[in-house]
N, C-alpha and C positions, 0 to 999 in steps of 0.2 A: 591595508589588505594586500595579500600576496599579488604580485604582478600577474596579469591575465595572459600569460605567455607559456606555450608548451615548449618544454626542453628536457632532454635527457643528458646527464653528464656521466652516467655509469650504465652498465647493463643492469637489468632488474631481476632480482633485488640486488641493491648495492651492498657494499661491505657493512655499512652501519646498520642497515635493515637486517642483514644476515646475522649480525651479532645480537640484535634484539630478538630475532626469531629463535636463536639458541637459548636465550634467557627465558623466552616464553615457554619453550618446550620443557624447561626445567621447573617452571613455576605455575603454569596455567594448565588446567585440565585439557587433555587432548580431545575431549568431547566438544569443546568449543571450536567451531570451524574457523578456517582461515581461507578466504577466497583468493586473496593476493598477498603474499608475504612481504609487503612493504609497510613501513611505519611512518606515520605522518607527523610532521613537525609544525606545519602551518597550512591553513586552507581558507579559501574564500572564493566567491563567484563560482567559476567552473573549474578551478585548479586545486589540486591536492599537492602540496610540496612535501616531499619525504625527507628523512633525516640525512640522505645523501645529496640533497639539493636538486633532485629530479622533480620536475613539475609535470604531474600527470593530469590528464583530462578526465573530469569526473562525469561519468554517465550513469551514476548510481545514486547520488545524493544520500548516501548512508541508508539505502533502501527507502527512498522517498521522504526522508526526514528534512534535509537541508534545502527545502524549496527556495528559501530566501537567501541561500548561501550559508556558509559556516561562520561568517563574521559580519552578519548584517549590522550596520551601525546602530539602528534603532534597538535591535535585540541586545547588543553589547552594552549600550548606555543604560537601558532599563535594568538589565541584570546587575551592572555595576552599582547603580543607585540602590536597588533593593538589597543587595548583599551588604551594603553599608548600613542598612537599617536593621534588618533581622533576617535570618536564614530560615527560621521555622518556628511555628507555634502549635501547629495542628489546627486546622480550620474547625474541627469538631470541638475543640477546647476553647480557644479564643480566636475569633474570626479576623479577617482583614479584607480590605477593599478589593485587592487584586483578584481574588477568587470570584467575588461577586461580579466584577467587571468582565472577566473572561466569560462567565455564564451569560451575562447580558449580551455580549458580542455573539456568542454562539446562538442564542435564541433569535437574534436579529438576522444572522446569516443563514440559518437552516431553512430549507425549503418550506413554503407554506406561510400563511398569515394567521394561523391558529395560535392560541396561547401556548407557550412552551416553558419548560423548565430544563435545567441542565445539572449534572453532577460531574465532578472531576475525579480522575483516577491517574494511575501511573503509566499504564501501557495499554496498547490496543487490546491485548488479550484480556486484561482486567476490565476494560470497558465492555467487551463482549460478554464476559461472565455476568456483569451487573445488568446488562440489558436483558439477559435471559432471566435473571432474578426478578427484575421489574415486571417482565411479561408474565411470568408465572404467578407473581403476587397479584397482579391486576386481574388476571383471568381465572385464577383458581384451577388452572390446567397444568399438566406436566410436559406434554409432548413438544418437542422442538424439531423442526424440519430444516435440514441443510442439504446442500447440493453436491453432486459429483464435482471434482476438481476444486472444491472450496478450500480456503485456508483462513482460519480464524484465530490461531495462536497456539501456544505450547503448554498452557496449563492443562490440568486434567479435563475440565469441561471443554475447553477450546480444542484440545487434541481430539476429543470425540466428535466435534463439529468439523474438524479438518479431515479432508479426504485421503491425502497421500500418506502412505505408511513411512517410507524412508525419505528423509531422515527424521521426520517429525514425531512418529508414533511407535515405531518398531521397538519392542521390548519394554514399553512403558505402561502397558495396561495392567489391570482392567480399567476401562474408562467410564465416565459418567453415563448413567442410564437415560432412557427416554429420549434418545437422539435418533432421528430417522433420516436416511439419505434417499434422495430422489434424483432423477436425471437432470442434467443441465442443458439449457438451450445453447449448445456449442455449434454454431453454424457450420464451421469448417469440417467438423467430424460428425454431423448429425446424419444418421443412416438414410433418412428420407430426403436429404439434400437441403441446401440453403433455403429454398423457397418454402419448404414445408416445415422448417425448423420451429418457428414460433408456435404455430398451431399444434403440431404434434407433441412438442415438448410440454406445452401447457396442458394438453389433454393427459399426457403421461403423468404429469405432476398431480393433477386433480385425482386421477384414478389411484395413484400410489398412496396419497394421503388418506383418501376415503377408505381404502382397503386395509392399509397397514397400521394406521393411527386412529382415524376417525376424526372428523372435523371438530366434534364436541370435546375431544381430548387434546386438541392442539393449542398450545399457548402461543407459539410464535413460528414464523418462517423467517430465516435469516439468509440474506443474499448479499454478496459483493456486487454492486452495479457494474463493475468490470472486475472479473476475478483476477487476483494478483499472482500469488505463487503458483496457481493452477495453470498459468500461461497467458495472462492478460486477455482472457476470453471476454469479448463483448457480446452480451446476450443478443439473440435475434431481435430485430426491431419489434416493439410491441409487447414482448414477453414480460418485461418488468412491470409495465403498467397494468397488464392483465392480472399478474400475480398480486400486486398491491390491492387491486379492486376485489379480487377473490377473497383476500384476507379480510378486508372490510366487511364484505357480505357475510362472512362466517364468524365474525367476532374474534378474529385471530390477529395478533400483533405482527405487523410487518417491520422487521428490523433491517435497515440498510447499513451494512458494514462499509463505511467510507474511510476506514483507517488509512488505506493506501491511496484511494482515489480522491480524497478530500483536499480542500484548500488550494484551488486553482489548478491542480495537477492536470486535469483533463480538458481545460479550456472553459470550464464553468467552475463556480465555487465548489459544487459537488456534482458527481456523476449522475445522481438521481434526477437532476434537473433536465437531462436530455429527453426524458419521457414525461416531464412534468409530474413526476411522482413526489408526493409528500409522505415520507416514511412516518410511521407511528413513533418509532424510535430510530435514532441514527447514532452509530458509534464513530468517533473520530480519534485520531492520534497522530503519530509520526510528525507531519509538517506543522501541526498546531503549535508545537513548543519551540520552533526555531532552533532545534538541536538539543533542547532539554527534555527530560522525560515528562510527558503530560498526555492525558487522554481524556475523553469525555463521552457521556451519553446525553443526548439532547432529544427531547420528544414532547409529545402531547402532555399538557399539564396534568390531566387526570391520571395518566399512566405513571408519570414520574413521581406523583404524590401518593401513589397507591401503597408502596411499602410502609411499614410502621416506622416511626421516628427512631433513628439509630440503625435502621436496617441497611443503609448504604453508608459508605465511608471508607476510611483507612488512614493510617498514621500519616502517610506522605501525600495522599491524594490532593492535588491542587496546591502543591508546595509554593510558597510565595515567590521564590526566584523563578520557578518554572512558569508561574502565571505572568510574571513580569516579562519573561521572554516571549510568551504567547502574545501578549498585548503588543510588543514590538513587532513580532512577525506579522500579525494581522494588520497593523498600521502600514507596514511596507507593502503587503499584498494590496491594500486599498490604494495607497498613495501612488504606487508604481504600476497600478492596473495589471497585476500579474495574470489575471484571467485573460485579458487580451493578448498579453505577451505569450502565454502558454499556447493559445490558439494559433497565433501567428508563427511562432517558431515550430509548432507542431506541423504546420503545412510544409515548412522547409524540410523537416525530418521525414515526413511522408514521401516527399518528392525524391529525396536521396535514396530512401529504401526501395521505392518503386524502380529507380534506375538500377540498383543492385539486383533486384528480382528479375529485371529484363535481361541480365547478363549471367545470372547464376540460377540454374534449374533447381538447386538444392533448397531455394526459398519457396515454400509452398503457399504461405499466406502472410500478408502484412495486415496488422489490425491494431486498434487502439484509438485514443483520442488525445489531442493536445500533446503534452510532453509525457504521455504514458502510452508508449507504443511498443510493439513487439513484432518479430518475424519468427515464423515457425519453420524449422528446417526438416526436410524429408529426403529420403534417398530415391523416391519415385513420386513425382507429382500426381500421377494418375491414381496410384494406390495409396498415396498419402502416408507412406511408411515413415514413422518417426526416425530421425537420424541424430541420436544423442552423441554419437562418436564424433561426427563432424562439428556439431555444435560446440563440444568441449574443446576440440582442436582450434577452432577459430577464436574461441574465447581466450585460450592460452596465447595465441598469436597476437591478439589485441593487447593482452596484458604485457607481453614482452615489449610492445611499442609504447607503453605508458597510457593505454586507454583502459579506464576502469569500467568494465561492463559486468553484468550479471546475467546468469541464465535462470530459467524457471520452467514450469510446465510439468504436468503429470508424468510425461515421458522423457523429461530432461532435454527437450529438443527446441526450446524457445529462448531467443534472446530478448531481454526486456531493456528498454531504454527509458531512463529516469534522470535525465540531466537536471541540475538546478534550474529553476524557472528564471533565474537571473543570469544564466550563462550568456556570454556575448555571442552574437551570431557567427562571427569569424571563428571563434573557438569551437562552436558546435560543428561548423563545416570542417575544421581541421580534424576533429574527432571522427567524423564520418569518413574523411580521407583515410585515416588510420584503419578504420573498420574495413574499408575497401581493400587496403593492402593486406589485411589479415585474410580476407576471403581469397584474394589472389594467391597468397602463399599456400593456403590449405587446399582450395578447390582447383586452382589453376586459372590463369588469365583467360 
């Protein structure tokens, strides 16, 4: 594995990365974004080594994908072994044990002691699409309720579920029908204040569904237990549990989208566990595959078995190599207790962010759990005016220093921190030192 040491040998991007970026411009659609124009030659742990030999600190994990690192030994060995046997057969044509074993692991890990089933897909968006299909098939209803600030994917249906227009939806409509949006329990920006957020947001949700959709017409409510692209919004305490119970009371399927929050990221296996919520259906992806494309829907056996035979599937869903990688990743999560590690390193991260906030008024709020945390930047703490310009400038300053960070949020003013769960503590601290330097450069010491 690449040495776990931060070092820069060139300005970023270096000449080899610049050459590759020129080739990219000539060959790749400009519609595919580029957060940081450096090109990686080797990666592992908390380090990304680029083609110029620079060793960058990874605070992004490929958008929460490489939780166990990019070269986890168990993942690498299982992938190597499986690739030597066969790369594909299509599980719907001739099956294989790996697919079954991944489903068994998911059924065991998912919240609740009820009987469960799983089905495997290629991406988080595909998992969400299939969760909606399952809910509609099981209930015979069409309506699906999603929230402000939500992000569920880039396919047609998941774009309809996603709240933010740019860059995800603008110019790509019309979108799927029978999608209804309701207010999110966003404590920092709730008009009635933090203390009133859970009660008022829940009341607003109930009224909106009753008036706009009708409970009897609603197949599912879908929620990220911590919203991802929308700004790492942690719902007000009690909101998720009340939402799930309301769904049960009205025969509506509660879908927890754990694609970004799942697999130890928040200091629990799944973020739903913080309120002891057992989702009817749960979507997972990203970190499940240890870096390979894999996603899943896991849920109540009666719901998962509701669609007709052949109604779920896909050519590549549950590819044998991706399944092998997932089994290696889950083995590492269990063996190395990445739940505990995420919670422990999360406390270090929180402490450093709190220190930053004590020195920089531009930080309006720190939020998140485990190694899924964020800071929201504002130009006025009292007015909570979003400050996307300063956010972008600090992000660029960090990038110049070799710190790979991502921004997010409906207003473009949130830093999200998603380091690999296996990052070494010293390296995490070094990355936060670089972030501190970036703040000092842009905001002033």
